[in-house]
C-alpha positions in Angstrom: 0.1 -0.3 0.0 2.8 2.2 0.5 4.1 1.3 -2.8 1.0 2.9 -4.1 0.8 5.8 -2.1 4.3 7.0 -3.3 3.8 6.2 -7.0 -0.2 8.7 -6.2 1.8 11.9 -4.3 4.7 11.3 -7.2 2.1 12.0 -10.7 1.5 15.6 -10.1 4.7 16.3 -9.8 5.5 14.7 -13.7 4.2 15.0 -17.3 1.4 12.4 -17.4 2.9 10.5 -20.4 6.1 9.9 -18.3 4.7 8.9 -15.4 2.7 6.2 -17.0 5.7 5.4 -18.9 7.5 4.6 -15.3 4.7 2.7 -13.9 4.1 0.2 -17.0 5.8 -0.7 -19.9 3.0 -1.0 -21.9 -0.4 -3.0 -21.9 -1.2 -6.8 -20.7 -2.4 -8.8 -23.3 -6.0 -9.7 -23.5 -5.9 -12.5 -21.4 -4.1 -10.6 -18.5 -5.7 -7.2 -19.3 -8.0 -7.5 -15.9 -5.2 -7.2 -14.1 -4.2 -3.7 -15.7 -3.6 -0.2 -13.5 -1.0 0.5 -11.0 -3.1 -0.7 -8.5 -2.9 -4.4 -9.7 1.0 -4.7 -10.4 1.7 -6.5 -7.0 -0.7 -9.3 -8.8 2.4 -10.3 -10.4 5.4 -8.3 -9.1 6.6 -8.5 -5.4 7.6 -4.8 -4.2 11.4 -4.8 -4.2 12.2 -8.1 -6.0 12.4 -9.1 -9.5 9.9 -11.5 -11.2 9.5 -15.3 -10.3 7.8 -17.5 -11.0 5.5 -18.2 -8.1 2.9 -15.8 -8.8 2.8 -16.7 -12.4 2.0 -20.7 -10.8 -0.5 -19.2 -8.8 -3.2 -18.6 -11.4 -1.1 -21.0 -13.9 -2.3 -24.2 -11.4 -2.5 -26.7 -14.2 1.5 -26.1 -14.8 2.4 -25.8 -11.5 0.9 -28.9 -11.1 2.6 -31.0 -13.8 5.6 -29.3 -13.0 5.4 -31.0 -9.7 4.6 -34.2 -11.6 7.7 -33.8 -13.4 5.0 -34.3 -16.4 5.1 -32.3 -19.3 7.4 -30.0 -21.0 7.3 -27.6 -18.6 9.0 -30.0 -16.4 11.6 -30.2 -18.8 13.0 -26.6 -18.8 14.6 -26.5 -15.4 14.7 -23.2 -13.5 13.6 -20.8 -16.7 11.8 -18.1 -15.5 8.2 -17.7 -17.1 9.4 -14.1 -18.6 12.1 -15.8 -20.5 9.7 -17.3 -23.1 6.1 -15.3 -22.2 6.9 -12.2 -22.9 4.3 -9.1 -21.4 3.4 -5.7 -21.8 3.5 -5.6 -25.4 -0.2 -4.9 -25.8 -3.5 -6.3 -25.9 -2.4 -8.6 -29.4 0.7 -9.6 -28.2 1.4 -13.2 -28.7 2.6 -14.1 -25.3 2.6 -18.0 -26.3 5.1 -18.0 -29.4 5.1 -21.9 -30.7 6.6 -23.1 -33.2 4.6 -26.5 -34.6 7.3 -27.6 -37.2 9.9 -27.4 -35.1 8.7 -28.8 -31.5 9.9 -31.6 -30.5 7.3 -33.5 -29.2 9.2 -36.2 -26.7 10.2 -32.9 -24.8 6.1 -33.1 -23.9 6.3 -36.6 -22.4 5.3 -38.5 -25.9 7.5 -38.6 -28.2 6.4 -38.9 -31.9 6.7 -42.3 -33.9 5.6 -43.8 -36.5 2.2 -42.4 -37.9 1.5 -40.3 -35.2 5.5 -38.2 -36.7 3.2 -37.8 -40.0 -0.1 -36.0 -38.5 -1.3 -32.3 -37.8 -1.5 -31.0 -34.4 -5.0 -30.2 -34.8 -5.9 -33.6 -35.0 -4.9 -34.9 -31.5 -5.4 -31.2 -29.6 -8.9 -30.9 -29.9 -11.1 -29.7 -27.3 -13.1 -32.4 -27.3 -10.2 -35.1 -26.5 -9.1 -32.8 -23.2 -9.1 -35.8 -20.5 -7.9 -34.2 -17.1 -10.5 -31.9 -15.0 -7.6 -28.8 -14.2 -8.1 -28.1 -18.4 -11.7 -28.9 -19.2 -12.6 -26.1 -16.8 -11.0 -24.0 -19.2 -13.1 -21.6 -21.1 -14.4 -22.8 -24.9 -11.4 -20.4 -26.1 -8.7 -21.3 -23.9 -9.6 -24.8 -24.4 -9.2 -24.5 -28.0 -5.7 -22.7 -27.8 -4.2 -25.1 -25.8 -2.1 -28.2 -26.0 -2.5 -29.7 -22.4 -4.8 -32.3 -20.7 -4.6 -35.6 -23.0 -4.4 -39.0 -22.4 -1.3 -40.7 -23.5 -3.9 -43.9 -23.8 -4.7 -44.8 -27.2 -8.2 -44.9 -26.6 -8.1 -41.6 -25.9 -7.9 -41.0 -29.6 -8.7 -43.4 -31.2 -12.0 -46.0 -31.2 -11.6 -49.4 -29.4 -12.1 -51.5 -32.3 -12.1 -54.6 -30.2 -14.8 -53.2 -28.1 -13.7 -54.1 -25.1 -12.5 -58.0 -25.8 -8.7 -57.3 -24.7 -9.6 -54.9 -21.3 -6.9 -54.4 -19.5 -4.6 -54.6 -21.8 -2.8 -51.9 -23.7 -3.4 -51.7 -27.5 0.9 -51.5 -27.4 0.5 -55.2 -26.3 0.0 -56.0 -29.8 -0.1 -52.9 -32.2 2.5 -50.2 -32.8 2.7 -46.7 -33.7 3.7 -47.9 -37.2 0.4 -49.1 -38.7 -2.8 -50.5 -37.0 -2.3 -53.8 -39.3 -1.0 -56.2 -39.0 -0.4 -56.6 -35.1 3.3 -57.1 -35.2 3.7 -57.8 -31.8 1.1 -60.2 -31.0 1.8 -64.4 -30.7 -0.8 -66.7 -30.3 1.7 -68.1 -28.6 1.0 -66.1 -25.9 -2.9 -67.2 -26.3 -5.2 -70.0 -25.0 -4.8 -71.6 -28.4 -1.0 -71.7 -29.6 -1.2 -72.3 -33.6 1.1 -75.0 -35.1 1.5 -76.6 -37.9 -0.5 -75.3 -41.1 -2.4 -73.0 -38.7 0.4 -70.8 -38.5 0.0 -69.6 -42.4 -4.0 -69.4 -42.4 -5.0 -65.9 -42.3 -7.0 -64.3 -39.0 -10.1 -64.0 -40.7 -10.1 -67.8 -42.0 -11.3 -68.6 -38.2 -12.2 -65.0 -36.5 -15.3 -64.7 -38.5 -18.0 -64.5 -36.3 -19.2 -60.6 -35.0 -20.6 -58.8 -32.2 -23.7 -58.1 -31.4 -22.8 -54.7 -33.7 -22.5 -57.5 -36.6 -19.4 -55.9 -37.8 -16.9 -56.3 -34.5 -14.9 -59.2 -35.3 -14.6 -62.0 -32.4 -11.2 -62.7 -31.1 -12.0 -63.5 -27.4 -14.3 -66.6 -26.1 -14.1 -68.6 -29.1 -14.9 -72.6 -28.8 -11.8 -74.6 -29.7 -12.1 -77.8 -27.7 -11.7 -80.0 -31.1 -11.5 -79.5 -34.8 -15.1 -79.5 -35.4 -15.0 -75.9 -34.0 -13.8 -75.3 -37.2 -13.7 -77.9 -39.7 -16.6 -79.8 -41.5 -16.0 -83.8 -40.9 -14.7 -85.0 -44.2 -15.4 -88.3 -43.5 -19.3 -87.8 -42.6 -19.3 -89.1 -39.3 -17.4 -92.2 -39.8 -14.4 -92.4 -37.3 -15.3 -92.2 -33.7 -11.6 -91.4 -33.0 -10.3 -87.5 -32.2 -9.0 -86.0 -35.8 -5.4 -86.5 -33.8 -5.4 -90.1 -33.8 -4.6 -89.9 -37.9 -4.2 -85.9 -38.8 -1.9 -83.6 -37.2 -1.7 -79.8 -38.0 0.9 -79.8 -39.8 -0.6 -81.4 -43.2 -4.6 -82.8 -42.9 -4.0 -85.2 -45.7 -0.4 -86.7 -43.9 -2.2 -89.5 -42.5 0.2 -91.0 -39.3 1.7 -94.1 -40.0 0.3 -95.7 -36.9 -3.3 -96.3 -39.0 -2.2 -96.3 -42.5 1.0 -97.3 -43.9 1.4 -96.6 -47.8 4.9 -97.6 -47.5 3.7 -101.4 -47.5 1.8 -101.2 -51.3 3.5 -101.6 -54.7 3.6 -97.9 -54.6 5.2 -96.2 -52.3 4.3 -92.4 -51.7 7.6 -90.6 -52.6 8.1 -86.3 -52.8 4.8 -85.0 -53.8 3.2 -88.1 -53.6 3.4 -88.3 -50.2 1.3 -84.9 -49.1 -1.4 -85.4 -52.0 -5.2 -86.2 -50.6 -6.2 -89.9 -51.0 -8.7 -88.7 -53.1 -6.4 -86.9 -55.2 -5.4 -90.6 -56.5 -7.8 -92.7 -55.3 -11.3 -91.1 -56.9 -14.7 -92.5 -55.4 -16.7 -92.4 -58.8 -16.0 -93.5 -62.1 -16.7 -89.7 -63.7 -13.5 -89.0 -62.1 -10.7 -91.3 -63.5 -6.7 -91.3 -63.7 -5.3 -91.3 -67.5 -5.6 -94.9 -67.6 -9.3 -94.8 -66.9 -9.0 -96.3 -63.2 -11.0 -95.3 -59.8 -11.0 -96.4 -56.5 -8.5 -97.6 -54.0 -7.7 -101.1 -56.6 -5.3 -99.4 -59.0 -3.2 -101.8 -61.2 -1.3 -99.2 -63.5 1.0 -97.1 -61.9 4.3 -98.2 -63.3 4.4 -95.0 -65.3 3.8 -92.0 -64.9 1.5 -91.5 -68.2 -0.8 -94.1 -66.2 -2.0 -91.4 -64.0 -0.8 -87.8 -65.5 -1.3 -87.2 -68.5 1.0 -86.0 -70.4 2.2 -82.0 -69.8 4.2 -81.9 -73.0 1.5 -82.9 -75.3 3.5 -86.2 -77.1 6.7 -84.0 -78.0 9.0 -86.1 -76.7 6.7 -89.3 -77.8 9.9 -90.7 -80.8 12.3 -90.6 -77.9 14.2 -93.6 -77.0 12.3 -94.2 -73.8 9.3 -93.1 -74.9 9.3 -89.9 -73.4 9.4 -90.9 -69.9 9.2 -88.6 -67.3 11.9 -89.6 -65.0 15.1 -88.3 -67.3 14.5 -84.6 -66.1 11.9 -85.1 -63.4 11.0 -86.2 -60.6 8.8 -87.0 -57.3 10.3 -84.0 -55.7 8.8 -81.6 -58.0 7.5 -81.9 -61.5 8.6 -78.4 -62.2 12.3 -78.7 -60.8 13.9 -80.5 -63.6 17.3 -82.1 -63.3 17.8 -81.5 -67.1 21.3 -79.7 -67.1 23.1 -77.7 -69.5 25.2 -80.8 -70.2 22.6 -82.7 -71.0 21.1 -79.9 -73.2 24.6 -80.1 -75.4 23.4 -83.4 -76.2 20.4 -81.6 -78.4 20.6 -80.5 -81.6 21.2 -76.8 -79.5 24.0 -76.9 -77.4 23.9 -74.0 -75.2 26.9 -71.5 -75.7 28.0 -68.2 -74.7 25.1 -65.7 -73.7 22.4 -68.8 -74.5 23.8 -70.3 -70.9 22.5 -67.7 -69.0 19.1 -67.6 -70.8 16.0 -68.9 -68.6 14.7 -72.1 -69.8 11.1 -70.2 -70.1 12.3 -67.5 -72.2 13.2 -70.3 -75.3 10.8 -72.9 -74.0 7.7 -70.7 -74.2 4.2 -71.7 -74.1 2.3 -72.2 -77.4 -0.1 -74.8 -79.2 1.2 -78.1 -79.8 -0.9 -80.7 -80.8 -4.0 -78.6 -80.1 -2.7 -78.4 -76.6 -1.6 -74.8 -74.6 2.5 -75.5 -73.5 5.8 -75.2 -73.6 7.5 -75.7 -76.7 10.6 -77.8 -76.7 10.5 -79.6 -79.9 10.5 -77.6 -83.4 11.0 -79.0 -86.8 13.5 -78.3 -89.5 16.5 -76.3 -89.5 16.9 -74.3 -85.8 18.5 -70.7 -86.9 18.7 -67.4 -84.9 15.6 -66.2 -85.9 13.6 -69.1 -84.5 13.7 -67.9 -81.3 14.8 -64.1 -82.4 13.3 -61.4 -84.5 15.5 -60.2 -87.4 16.2 -56.7 -86.7 17.7 -56.0 -90.2 14.2 -57.3 -92.0 16.2 -59.4 -94.3 18.8 -56.8 -95.6 21.4 -59.8 -95.5 19.2 -62.6 -96.1 21.0 -63.5 -99.6 24.4 -61.7 -98.2 25.3 -63.9 -95.6 24.4 -67.9 -95.7 25.6 -68.4 -92.1 23.0 -65.9 -91.2 23.4 -64.0 -88.1 26.8 -65.6 -87.7 28.4 -63.7 -90.1 28.1 -60.6 -87.9 27.5 -61.8 -84.4 28.5 -64.3 -81.9 26.7 -66.2 -79.2 29.2 -64.4 -76.8 27.4 -60.6 -77.0 24.7 -59.9 -79.4 26.8 -56.4 -79.4 30.3 -57.6 -79.8 30.5 -57.7 -83.7 32.6 -60.2 -85.9 31.6 -57.9 -89.3 34.6 -55.8 -90.7 33.9 -53.2 -93.1 37.2 -53.9 -94.6 35.1 -56.8 -96.4 32.0 -54.1 -97.9 32.2 -51.9 -101.6 32.8 -49.1 -98.8 36.4 -50.0 -97.1 36.1 -47.0 -93.6 39.9 -44.8 -94.2 41.0 -42.2 -92.8 38.3 -40.0 -90.6 35.8 -42.6 -91.6 37.5 -45.1 -89.2 36.4 -43.0 -86.1 32.7 -42.7 -87.0 30.8 -44.0 -85.1 28.2 -46.6 -86.9 24.7 -44.6 -86.2 26.0 -41.6 -88.1 26.1 -43.4 -91.2 23.6 -46.1 -90.2 20.4 -44.1 -89.8 16.6 -45.6 -90.1 15.2 -44.1 -93.6 13.1 -41.0 -92.9 14.0 -41.2 -89.3 11.2 -43.9 -89.1 10.2 -45.5 -85.8 8.8 -48.6 -87.6 11.4 -49.4 -90.3 14.3 -50.7 -89.5 17.9 -49.3 -89.4 19.5 -49.0 -93.0 22.5 -51.2 -93.6 22.1 -52.3 -97.5 21.3 -50.0 -100.3 23.5 -46.9 -98.6 24.6 -44.5 -101.7 28.2 -44.0 -101.6 29.0 -40.7 -102.5 30.1 -38.3 -100.1 26.9 -36.1 -100.5 25.1 -39.0 -99.6 26.1 -37.9 -95.8 27.8 -34.9 -96.5 27.1 -31.0 -97.6 28.4 -30.0 -100.9 29.7 -27.0 -100.0 30.4 -25.8 -103.1 26.4 -26.0 -104.3 27.0 -27.7 -106.9 29.9 -25.9 -108.9 31.4 -29.6 -109.2 28.7 -31.6 -110.3 28.6 -33.9 -113.2 25.2 -34.9 -114.6 24.1 -33.8 -111.0 26.7 -35.5 -109.1 29.6 -34.0 -106.9 32.9 -36.4 -106.9 34.7 -34.6 -104.1 37.5 -37.4 -104.5 40.0 -35.2 -107.0 40.5 -32.3 -104.3 39.8 -34.2 -100.8 40.5 -37.3 -98.8 39.2 -39.2 -96.3 42.2 -38.2 -94.3 41.4 -34.6 -94.1 39.1 -32.0 -95.7 41.3 -29.6 -95.6 44.3 -31.2 -96.9 43.7 -31.0 -100.5 44.9 -33.2 -103.4 43.8 -30.1 -106.1 46.5 -29.4 -108.7 46.0 -25.8 -110.2 48.1 -26.9 -113.2 46.9 -30.3 -113.7 43.1 -29.8 -112.9 42.1 -26.5 -113.9 42.0 -24.6 -117.4 44.5 -21.8 -115.8 47.8 -22.8 -115.2 49.6 -20.7 -111.8 53.0 -19.1 -113.2 54.8 -16.5 -111.9 53.4 -14.0 -109.3 50.1 -16.3 -109.7 51.8 -19.0 -107.7 51.9 -17.2 -104.4 48.8 -15.7 -104.6 46.6 -16.5 -101.6 42.7 -18.8 -103.6 40.8 -15.7 -101.1 42.2 -13.3 -104.2 41.3 -14.9 -107.4 37.9 -17.1 -105.4 35.7 -14.7 -103.5 32.8 -15.7 -101.4 29.4 -15.0 -102.8 25.8 -15.7 -101.9 24.4 -18.8 -103.4 21.0 -20.1 -102.2 20.9 -17.8 -99.7 24.5 -18.8 -98.2 27.9 -17.7 -98.4 30.2 -19.7 -100.8 33.5 -19.7 -102.3 32.9 -19.3 -106.1 35.6 -21.3 -107.8 33.6 -21.9 -111.4 32.9 -19.8 -113.8 35.4 -17.3 -113.6 37.2 -15.0 -116.5 40.4 -16.3 -117.5 41.5 -12.4 -119.4 44.0 -10.5 -117.1 41.5 -7.2 -116.7 39.0 -10.0 -115.1 41.1 -9.6 -112.0 43.4 -6.9 -112.6 42.8 -3.1 -113.1 44.3 -2.1 -117.0 46.5 1.3 -115.8 46.8 3.8 -118.8 
């Protein structure tokens, strides 16, 4: 009170604007406006002392309680004064809380954002509808809208319980992760009352968990019946066997019957490889409409010495002319029909030994699905001579068909298509001089830049002007064709072979032999571009020299 009276007596002695500036450095924010005025200074300030956090926390009890519980962000800032972050006396509209949501480290608030939480916006969780604690719920709606306090860290505080209480008492994190809801990576059926074994381990959850709760949509996971196999499975034997299923079957494979009941090895056909995992009825059909390849059905099978007695010929008779009549065993085994024992060495004994790059090509790349003897199967047998074009497209479209009796091998090897055996020296246009260093595609192009026509190798014009522009604009053309070779060579365009005294009508003698070419051969415009003129030129002295009188 004494401090207030001091200011009241002092006011008349100083100008009003100066007095107000000395009493208060500026207006309070809108939220603190009710403490505006000199009579309320001590609500926040202690006379004769610097600011402390105590008075701030008297009002902001929700912060005070969290600091004392060592929870939330403010519990991590240590001995900082409130005023270091929250500046006052800067006006009604001053933003006293400067909070950058883009750079804020959420782990300092006691809840580290991981997985999917790390990619969602703040306002998806921090809403007034999700405020859990009583001290923040009593805030005004406007303040609750701005506040980041009061949320619970339990999953169901933000997310709906998808299991509707079936796992009450357990945290969602016992099964699920923050990366994604499905699948539940932490869940193990081994921790349940029904550990999964054998084939059950590869069954999709929904195949067993089908029934729903009373809302007809929530899948039932708890309190399920599983006392016997028939709780989930139909009885394929229609009640003929009174024993428990486990007497003959295991969870490893229903079709693998335990040997204590039936021993197939005691028959003339011991079950090996894939045969050992087949269902009985796959071989032993129960009616004449489901006969095997030999026309037999039931449990009394007499023909089983050859694979074809039970199985149709997957190759549609392509190997029937072989010495063994096309038996399966040279290539296949009971372990796996698709995993063949036919090797590269075996292939060398065929009409087409696998050499070079062919040895690394997968079988299916050459032996593709085709119609063979009216049956869809992979082709393994070809009639006639085997050539490159039997498998490969002729990218040259027949340009070399008549010129290369050995086919593609004339230029290409089996090691690599790009590694050429071809020599240009054997053509009508040996590569000399500068031509030897020019890449093939500079001369061999698709006609008219067509996207469908092949690169042209035959029928290419050999004249210089077929590839090069006539720098002389037809001055040396004879019947429409310019032959560059009298003056130029493939070694260098500028290294001339031209002899003025031998190849022109005007012999250079005397002083003329030392005159630069351009003195007599000026540049003129031809076809709208500058070109050195070589012919026709006048040959009299007056054509070049001025006559002196």
